[in-house]
C-alpha positions in Angstrom: -7.3 44.6 18.8 -7.8 47.8 20.8 -5.1 49.0 23.1 -5.4 48.1 26.8 -6.7 50.8 29.1 -5.6 49.0 32.3 -2.2 47.5 33.0 -1.2 45.3 35.9 0.5 47.0 38.9 1.5 45.6 42.3 -1.0 46.1 45.0 0.1 47.5 48.4 0.0 44.6 50.9 1.8 43.6 54.1 2.8 40.3 55.5 -0.3 38.4 56.8 1.5 36.9 59.8 1.8 40.3 61.7 -1.7 41.3 60.7 -3.1 37.9 62.0 -1.2 38.3 65.3 -2.5 41.8 65.8 -6.1 40.7 65.0 -5.9 37.8 67.5 -4.6 40.2 70.1 -7.4 42.6 69.4 -10.0 39.9 69.8 -8.4 38.7 73.0 -8.3 42.2 74.3 -12.0 42.8 73.5 -13.0 39.5 75.2 -10.9 40.4 78.3 -12.5 43.9 78.5 -16.0 42.5 78.2 -15.2 39.9 80.9 -13.7 42.5 83.3 -16.6 44.8 82.6 -19.2 42.3 83.7 -17.4 41.9 87.1 -17.5 45.6 88.0 -20.0 46.9 90.4 -20.4 50.3 88.9 -23.0 50.3 86.1 -21.3 53.2 84.2 -17.8 51.6 84.2 -19.3 48.2 83.4 -21.2 49.6 80.3 -18.1 51.5 79.2 -15.8 48.5 79.3 -18.3 46.2 77.6 -18.8 48.7 74.8 -15.1 49.3 74.3 -14.4 45.5 74.4 -17.1 44.9 71.8 -15.8 47.7 69.5 -12.2 46.4 69.8 -13.3 42.8 69.1 -15.4 43.8 66.1 -12.7 46.1 64.7 -10.1 43.3 65.1 -12.4 40.8 63.3 -13.1 43.3 60.5 -9.4 44.0 60.1 -8.7 40.3 59.8 -11.1 40.2 56.9 -8.3 41.7 54.9 -6.2 38.5 55.1 -5.7 36.6 51.9 -4.1 33.2 51.3 -2.2 33.4 47.9 -1.0 30.0 46.6 1.9 29.6 44.1 0.6 30.1 40.6 -2.3 32.3 41.7 -2.9 36.1 42.0 -5.4 38.3 43.6 -6.9 41.3 41.7 -7.7 44.0 44.2 -10.5 46.5 43.7 -11.6 49.3 46.0 -15.2 50.5 45.3 -14.9 49.3 41.7 -11.5 50.9 41.1 -8.5 48.7 40.3 -5.9 49.0 43.0 -3.3 46.4 42.0 -2.5 42.7 41.9 -1.1 40.5 44.7 1.3 37.9 43.2 3.4 37.2 46.3 2.4 33.8 47.6 1.6 33.2 51.3 -0.5 35.1 53.8 -1.0 38.7 52.8 -3.1 41.6 54.2 -4.8 44.4 52.3 -7.4 46.9 53.0 -10.5 44.9 54.2 -12.8 47.2 52.3 -11.4 46.0 49.0 -12.6 43.0 47.0 -10.1 40.4 45.9 -10.7 38.3 42.8 -8.7 35.1 42.5 -7.1 34.4 39.1 -4.8 31.6 38.1 -1.5 32.4 36.5 -0.6 28.7 35.8 0.2 27.4 32.4 -2.9 26.0 30.7 -3.8 23.9 27.6 -6.6 24.6 25.3 -7.4 22.0 22.6 -9.8 23.0 19.8 -12.5 20.6 18.5 -11.9 19.0 15.1 -12.7 21.9 12.7 -13.9 21.3 9.1 -12.6 24.1 6.8 -11.5 24.6 3.2 -7.8 25.0 2.6 -6.2 27.5 0.1 -7.2 25.2 -2.9 -10.7 24.9 -1.7 -10.4 21.3 -0.5 -12.3 20.4 2.7 -10.0 19.4 5.4 -10.2 18.6 9.1 -7.8 20.0 11.7 -7.5 20.6 15.4 -4.8 22.4 17.4 -3.6 22.6 21.0 -2.5 25.9 22.5 -0.3 26.3 25.6 -0.9 29.7 27.3 -1.0 31.5 30.6 -2.3 34.8 32.0 0.5 37.4 31.8 -1.4 40.5 32.8 -4.1 39.9 35.4 -5.6 43.4 35.0 -6.2 43.0 31.3 -7.6 39.5 31.7 -10.1 40.8 34.3 -11.1 44.2 32.9 -10.3 44.2 29.2 -12.5 41.2 28.2 -15.7 39.8 29.5 -14.4 36.2 30.0 -10.8 35.6 29.2 -11.3 31.8 29.0 -14.0 32.1 26.4 -12.1 34.8 24.7 -9.0 32.6 24.3 -11.2 29.7 23.1 -12.9 31.7 20.5 -9.8 33.5 19.2 -7.9 30.2 19.0 -10.6 28.7 16.8 -10.7 31.8 14.6 -6.9 31.7 14.2 -6.8 28.0 13.3 -9.5 28.6 10.7 -7.7 31.6 9.2 -4.4 29.7 9.0 -6.2 26.7 7.3 -7.6 28.9 4.5 -4.3 30.6 3.9 -2.3 27.5 3.1 -3.0 24.3 1.2 -3.0 20.8 2.7 -0.4 19.8 0.1 1.5 22.3 -2.1 1.4 21.7 -5.8 4.7 23.6 -6.4 8.0 22.7 -4.9 8.7 25.9 -2.9 5.2 26.5 -1.5 4.2 26.1 2.1 1.7 23.4 3.0 0.0 22.3 6.2 1.2 18.8 5.9 4.7 19.4 4.7 5.6 22.5 6.7 4.0 22.0 10.0 6.7 23.7 12.0 6.6 26.9 10.0 2.8 27.0 9.9 2.5 26.5 13.7 5.0 29.4 14.2 2.7 31.6 12.1 -0.2 30.3 14.1 1.5 31.3 17.4 2.2 34.8 16.1 -1.4 35.3 15.0 -2.7 33.9 18.3 -0.5 36.3 20.2 -1.8 39.3 18.2 -5.4 38.1 18.8 -5.2 37.5 22.6 -2.8 40.2 23.6 -5.6 42.5 24.6 -6.6 39.9 27.2 -3.2 39.9 28.8 -2.6 36.3 27.7 0.8 34.9 26.6 1.0 32.2 24.0 3.7 29.7 24.9 3.3 27.1 22.1 0.8 25.9 19.5 0.7 22.6 17.7 -1.6 20.8 15.3 -3.1 17.7 16.8 -5.2 16.5 13.9 -4.8 17.1 10.2 -6.6 15.2 7.5 -8.7 15.5 4.4 -12.4 15.4 4.9 -14.0 12.0 4.5 -15.8 12.9 1.2 -12.5 13.5 -0.7 -10.1 11.4 1.3 -10.1 8.5 -1.1 -9.6 10.8 -4.2 -6.8 12.6 -2.5 -5.2 9.3 -1.5 -5.2 8.2 -5.1 -3.6 11.6 -6.0 -0.9 11.1 -3.4 -0.3 7.6 -4.5 0.0 8.8 -8.1 2.5 11.5 -7.0 4.5 8.9 -5.1 4.6 6.6 -8.2 5.7 9.5 -10.5 8.4 10.5 -8.0 9.7 6.9 -7.7 9.7 6.6 -11.5 11.6 9.8 -11.9 14.2 8.6 -9.4 14.5 5.3 -11.2 15.0 7.0 -14.6 17.6 9.3 -13.2 19.5 6.4 -11.7 19.2 4.4 -14.9 20.4 7.2 -17.1 23.4 7.6 -14.8 24.2 3.9 -15.0 23.9 3.9 -18.8 26.2 6.9 -19.0 28.7 5.2 -16.8 28.6 2.0 -18.8 29.2 3.8 -22.1 32.1 5.8 -20.6 33.6 2.6 -19.2 33.4 0.9 -22.6 34.9 3.9 -24.4 37.7 4.1 -21.8 38.7 0.5 -22.0 38.1 0.4 -25.8 37.5 -3.3 -26.0 34.6 -2.9 -28.5 33.9 -0.2 -31.0 30.3 1.1 -31.1 28.9 3.4 -33.7 26.0 5.7 -33.0 23.3 3.3 -34.0 24.8 0.5 -31.8 25.1 3.0 -28.9 21.4 3.9 -29.3 20.4 0.3 -29.3 22.5 -0.4 -26.2 21.1 2.6 -24.4 17.5 1.5 -25.3 18.1 -2.1 -24.1 19.8 -0.9 -20.8 17.0 1.5 -20.1 14.4 -1.2 -20.7 16.2 -3.6 -18.3 16.8 -1.0 -15.6 13.4 0.8 -15.8 11.1 -2.1 -16.4 8.8 -3.5 -13.7 9.3 -7.1 -14.8 12.4 -9.2 -15.2 14.2 -8.8 -18.5 13.6 -11.5 -21.1 16.8 -12.4 -22.9 16.8 -12.2 -26.7 19.3 -14.0 -28.9 20.3 -12.1 -32.0 21.1 -14.3 -35.1 21.9 -11.5 -37.3 23.3 -7.9 -37.2 21.6 -4.5 -36.8 22.2 -3.9 -40.5 20.6 -7.0 -41.9 
């Protein structure tokens, strides 16, 4: 993004209470002068007092046009004949040059939730995702003058950043150490916040937080991917069962050798290992088999 040409500065303003009091006094003085002028007998003095009273009243009313009510969480961007003169952030009643124009802009924290976007992940699989971004205006001058409409700008850049993040990472990583949208949501959202900050910095916007609110495979491949996930879960479970069974067999052989209550040669050990693995790794209950002979007959 291009560098900002305008930065926020504090506008010169005074307390509005004193300005309001002076304005009301001016209006009252103008009305009094007009009333007194109408009672005079001299035409010249009467006209003079009426003109002076009207001028004072109009001047007081014009000066009171510089009063501004600034609520907490709001700011006023002040311009004088198109030139930026500063920003009023102090809440309450403030007074500035009545010739200036004051644009109200909210500095409260806002939420922006994207629509459900359909994009392809890093493996080319169509996925659906949506995100919510928490942000606020940090620099009112940049938000007003650097972009055309900062609300639309944030919305567009958020959607672009979410799409870019989606195509950079897969929904599910095939390798163990790879990042994925589903398995590493925290890391991915941190990267999303960093990219969003870089995109909207020109508008004077601060990104507070970003989160995925919706993440799923597209309907056309959802069933196929569900089967793949189920197959992966079965393989992982089988691997864990086999690892546990091997450990149990190893412990059994070590216990037999330690207590030395039966002597097993290599062939009998292999048979015992095979039988134990069948019992421990099988899906069904083991069927007992009664041997009437030996392994060598």
